[in-house]
C-alpha positions as CSV (number, residue, x, y, z in Angstrom):
1,X,-25.6,-15.4,-21.9
2,X,-28.3,-13.4,-20.1
3,X,-31.4,-13.4,-22.3
4,X,-31.9,-9.6,-21.8
5,X,-28.4,-9.0,-23.0
6,X,-28.9,-11.3,-26.0
7,X,-32.1,-9.5,-26.9
8,X,-30.4,-6.1,-26.5
9,X,-27.5,-7.1,-28.7
10,X,-29.8,-8.6,-31.3
11,X,-31.9,-5.4,-31.4
12,X,-28.7,-3.3,-31.7
13,X,-27.5,-5.4,-34.6
14,X,-30.8,-5.2,-36.5
15,X,-31.5,-1.6,-36.0
16,X,-28.1,-0.1,-36.4
17,X,-26.7,-2.3,-39.1
18,X,-23.6,-3.3,-37.1
19,X,-24.1,-7.0,-37.9
20,X,-23.6,-6.6,-41.6
21,X,-21.9,-9.2,-43.6
22,X,-19.0,-6.8,-44.1
23,X,-18.5,-6.5,-40.3
24,X,-17.6,-10.2,-40.2
25,X,-15.8,-10.4,-43.5
26,X,-12.7,-8.3,-42.6
27,X,-10.2,-9.8,-45.0
28,X,-7.5,-12.4,-44.3
29,X,-5.1,-10.0,-42.6
30,X,-7.6,-8.8,-40.1
31,X,-8.6,-12.4,-39.3
32,X,-5.0,-13.2,-38.7
33,X,-4.6,-10.2,-36.5
34,X,-7.7,-11.1,-34.5
35,X,-6.4,-14.7,-34.1
36,X,-3.0,-13.5,-33.0
37,X,-4.2,-10.8,-30.6
38,X,-7.0,-12.8,-28.9
39,X,-5.5,-16.2,-28.1
40,X,-7.0,-17.3,-24.8
41,X,-4.6,-17.1,-21.9
42,X,-5.0,-20.7,-20.9
43,X,-8.2,-20.1,-18.9
44,X,-6.3,-19.4,-15.7
45,X,-7.4,-15.8,-15.5
46,X,-4.1,-14.8,-14.2
47,X,-4.1,-17.4,-11.4
48,X,-7.7,-16.6,-10.2
49,X,-10.9,-18.3,-10.9
50,X,-13.6,-16.3,-12.7
51,X,-15.5,-16.0,-9.5
52,X,-12.5,-14.5,-7.8
53,X,-11.8,-12.2,-10.7
54,X,-15.4,-10.8,-10.7
55,X,-15.4,-10.4,-6.9
56,X,-12.1,-8.5,-7.0
57,X,-13.4,-6.3,-9.9
58,X,-16.7,-5.6,-8.1
59,X,-14.9,-4.4,-5.0
60,X,-12.6,-2.2,-7.0
61,X,-15.5,-0.8,-9.0
62,X,-17.4,-0.1,-5.8
63,X,-14.5,1.8,-4.3
64,X,-14.0,3.8,-7.5
65,X,-17.7,4.7,-7.7
66,X,-17.5,5.8,-4.1
67,X,-15.0,8.4,-5.1
68,X,-16.6,9.3,-8.5
69,X,-20.2,8.3,-8.9
70,X,-21.9,7.5,-12.2
71,X,-23.3,10.5,-14.2
72,X,-27.0,10.8,-13.4
73,X,-28.2,10.1,-17.0
74,X,-29.9,6.8,-17.4
75,X,-30.1,7.0,-21.2
76,X,-26.3,7.7,-21.4
77,X,-25.5,4.8,-19.1
78,X,-27.8,2.5,-21.1
79,X,-26.3,3.6,-24.4
80,X,-22.7,3.1,-23.3
81,X,-23.5,-0.4,-22.0
82,X,-25.2,-1.3,-25.3
83,X,-22.2,-0.2,-27.3
84,X,-19.7,-1.8,-24.8
85,X,-21.5,-5.1,-24.6
86,X,-21.7,-5.3,-28.4
87,X,-18.0,-4.8,-28.7
88,X,-17.3,-7.2,-25.9
89,X,-19.1,-10.0,-27.8
90,X,-16.3,-9.8,-30.3
91,X,-13.7,-10.8,-27.7
92,X,-12.7,-14.2,-26.4
93,X,-14.9,-13.6,-23.3
94,X,-18.4,-12.7,-24.6
95,X,-20.2,-14.3,-21.8
96,X,-18.6,-12.3,-19.0
97,X,-21.1,-10.1,-17.2
98,X,-19.7,-6.8,-18.7
99,X,-20.6,-3.5,-17.0
100,X,-19.9,-0.1,-18.5
101,X,-20.4,3.4,-17.1
102,X,-19.6,7.1,-17.4
103,X,-18.4,8.5,-14.2
104,X,-18.7,12.1,-12.9
105,X,-15.2,13.5,-13.5
106,X,-13.8,16.2,-15.7
107,X,-10.5,14.3,-16.1
108,X,-9.9,12.8,-19.5
109,X,-9.4,9.1,-18.8
110,X,-10.9,5.6,-18.8
111,X,-10.5,2.7,-16.4
112,X,-10.9,-1.1,-16.4
113,X,-11.2,-3.4,-13.4
114,X,-11.0,-7.2,-13.5
115,X,-14.3,-9.1,-14.2
116,X,-15.5,-6.7,-16.9
117,X,-16.0,-3.4,-15.1
118,X,-15.2,-0.5,-17.4
119,X,-15.6,3.3,-16.8
120,X,-15.1,6.3,-18.9
121,X,-15.0,9.8,-17.4
122,X,-17.4,12.5,-18.4
123,X,-14.4,14.5,-19.4
124,X,-13.2,11.9,-22.0
125,X,-16.8,11.2,-23.2
126,X,-17.2,14.9,-24.0
127,X,-14.1,14.6,-26.3
128,X,-15.8,12.0,-28.5
129,X,-17.5,12.9,-31.7
130,X,-18.6,9.5,-33.0
131,X,-19.8,6.1,-31.8
132,X,-16.8,4.5,-33.4
133,X,-14.5,6.6,-31.1
134,X,-16.5,5.4,-28.1
135,X,-16.3,1.8,-29.3
136,X,-12.5,2.2,-29.7
137,X,-12.0,3.5,-26.2
138,X,-14.2,0.8,-24.7
139,X,-12.5,-1.9,-26.8
140,X,-9.1,-0.7,-25.4
141,X,-10.3,-1.2,-21.9
142,X,-11.9,-4.6,-22.8
143,X,-8.5,-5.6,-24.0
144,X,-7.1,-4.9,-20.5
145,X,-9.7,-7.2,-19.0
146,X,-9.4,-10.1,-21.4
147,X,-5.6,-10.0,-21.1
148,X,-5.9,-9.8,-17.3
149,X,-3.5,-6.8,-17.1
150,X,-4.7,-5.5,-13.7
151,X,-4.8,-9.0,-12.2
152,X,-1.2,-9.4,-13.1
153,X,-0.4,-6.2,-11.3
154,X,-2.2,-7.5,-8.3
155,X,-0.2,-10.7,-8.4
156,X,3.2,-9.0,-9.1
157,X,2.8,-6.6,-6.2
158,X,1.4,-9.3,-3.9
159,X,-1.5,-7.0,-3.0
160,X,-3.8,-9.9,-3.2
161,X,-3.2,-13.6,-2.4
162,X,-6.6,-15.2,-2.5
163,X,-5.2,-18.7,-2.9
164,X,-8.7,-19.8,-3.7
165,X,-9.8,-19.5,-0.1
166,X,-11.1,-16.0,0.5
167,X,-14.2,-16.6,-1.5
168,X,-15.6,-19.1,0.9
169,X,-19.3,-19.0,1.1
170,X,-19.4,-17.6,4.6
171,X,-20.6,-14.0,5.0
172,X,-17.8,-11.4,4.9
173,X,-15.8,-12.9,2.1
174,X,-15.9,-9.7,0.1
175,X,-14.9,-7.8,3.2
176,X,-11.7,-9.8,3.2
177,X,-11.1,-9.0,-0.4
178,X,-11.8,-5.3,0.3
179,X,-9.2,-5.2,3.0
180,X,-6.6,-6.7,0.8
181,X,-7.0,-4.7,-2.4
182,X,-7.5,-1.4,-0.6
183,X,-8.4,1.6,-2.8
184,X,-10.0,0.5,-6.1
185,X,-9.3,3.9,-7.6
186,X,-5.6,3.5,-6.9
187,X,-5.5,0.1,-8.6
188,X,-7.4,1.0,-11.8
189,X,-5.3,4.2,-12.2
190,X,-2.0,2.5,-11.4
191,X,0.3,2.7,-14.4
192,X,0.4,-0.4,-16.5
193,X,3.7,-1.1,-18.3
194,X,3.9,0.3,-21.8
195,X,3.6,-3.2,-23.3
196,X,0.2,-3.7,-21.7
197,X,-1.1,-0.4,-23.1
198,X,0.2,-1.0,-26.6
199,X,-1.3,-4.5,-26.5
200,X,-4.7,-3.1,-25.4
201,X,-4.5,-0.6,-28.2
202,X,-4.0,-3.3,-30.8
203,X,-6.8,-5.4,-29.4
204,X,-9.1,-2.4,-29.2
205,X,-8.6,-1.7,-32.9
206,X,-9.4,-5.3,-33.8
207,X,-12.4,-5.6,-31.6
208,X,-13.9,-2.3,-32.8
209,X,-13.4,-3.4,-36.4
210,X,-14.9,-6.8,-35.8
211,X,-18.0,-5.1,-34.3
212,X,-18.4,-3.2,-37.6
213,X,-16.9,0.2,-36.6
214,X,-14.3,2.3,-38.3
215,X,-11.0,0.8,-37.1
216,X,-9.6,4.3,-36.7
217,X,-11.9,5.4,-33.9
218,X,-9.3,4.8,-31.2
219,X,-6.5,6.4,-33.1
220,X,-8.7,9.4,-33.6
221,X,-9.2,9.8,-29.9
222,X,-5.5,9.4,-29.2
223,X,-4.8,12.1,-31.8
224,X,-7.2,14.5,-30.0
225,X,-5.8,13.8,-26.6
226,X,-2.2,14.2,-27.9
227,X,-3.0,17.8,-28.9
228,X,-4.0,18.6,-25.3
229,X,-1.4,20.5,-23.4
230,X,0.5,18.6,-20.8
231,X,-0.2,21.6,-18.5
232,X,-4.0,20.9,-18.7
233,X,-5.1,19.5,-15.4
234,X,-7.7,17.3,-17.1
235,X,-5.1,15.0,-18.7
236,X,-2.7,15.0,-15.8
237,X,-3.7,11.5,-14.6
238,X,-3.8,10.1,-18.1
239,X,-0.3,11.3,-18.9
240,X,0.9,9.9,-15.6
241,X,-0.6,6.4,-16.0
242,X,-0.3,5.9,-19.8
243,X,2.4,6.3,-22.5
244,X,2.0,9.7,-24.3
245,X,-0.8,9.5,-26.9
246,X,1.8,10.3,-29.6
247,X,3.8,7.3,-28.7
248,X,0.7,5.1,-28.6
249,X,-0.3,6.4,-32.1
250,X,3.1,5.7,-33.5
251,X,3.1,2.1,-32.2
252,X,-0.5,1.6,-33.3
253,X,0.3,3.0,-36.7
254,X,3.1,0.6,-37.2
255,X,0.9,-2.4,-36.1
256,X,-2.0,-1.4,-38.2
257,X,0.0,-0.3,-41.3
258,X,-2.5,-0.5,-44.2
259,X,-4.3,-3.7,-43.0
260,X,-7.5,-1.8,-42.1
261,X,-7.6,0.6,-45.1
262,X,-10.0,-1.6,-47.1
263,X,-12.6,-1.8,-44.4
264,X,-15.7,0.3,-44.5
265,X,-16.6,0.4,-40.9
266,X,-19.1,2.8,-39.5
267,X,-18.1,6.0,-37.7
268,X,-21.8,6.5,-36.7
269,X,-21.4,10.2,-35.7
270,X,-25.2,10.7,-35.6
271,X,-25.7,7.8,-33.2
272,X,-23.4,9.2,-30.5
273,X,-25.4,10.1,-27.4
274,X,-24.7,13.6,-26.4
275,X,-24.3,14.3,-22.7
276,X,-26.5,17.1,-21.3
């Protein structure tokens, strides 16, 4: 892993207390849940090499940022990356070059692209009241990446057929990829099937808890969004591309049951960076 990232994660663990013994002593049921939810997918990355996956994700992320740039707040972006990378270390792919950002959009939504590119909208970020809620949202998106949900969409729709050849070393390889995948914003906002969303929710809860956060951060965000009127334009895209938050809460509640009740994860309200 990049030494700068290691140093940053070590500093985070030491200064915020996330790497407490309790964060990694989650009880047998949580360990079982983590084992079940994070089994490696055979290393095939959905049929693509990691190099191909990252190249696809980089192109998608670039297209998305062309439509909605990052919020111009360096401290905010650094903070979100620190939290996101710490949570990502709890996954089966800790060494992936993870990138996190808050994009300039009043919509309430979050996106993941292959290769570890994850974005939260300013609109959603403003809804958050604790660092554990941020961790839960990012962990959900991390779940999409480690389970290769968007790569599977690309395969199933035959939008991309790299076949291991388009990433040849010659100049212009990424241009070929760009022509094939088209609009990055379209792909990351494309509706995943309900099973993928429910799976990412379950993974998100486990990853956040393993990172030392309150396991109920993500459910808290879903509850807030669920109270937003469907007539509110800010949630129009979210409601279009995801199951309704109430349905996700119901499924997640059934999966979590009382397994996480004995954990004393941090909510860390005071640590949440407030956007200007």
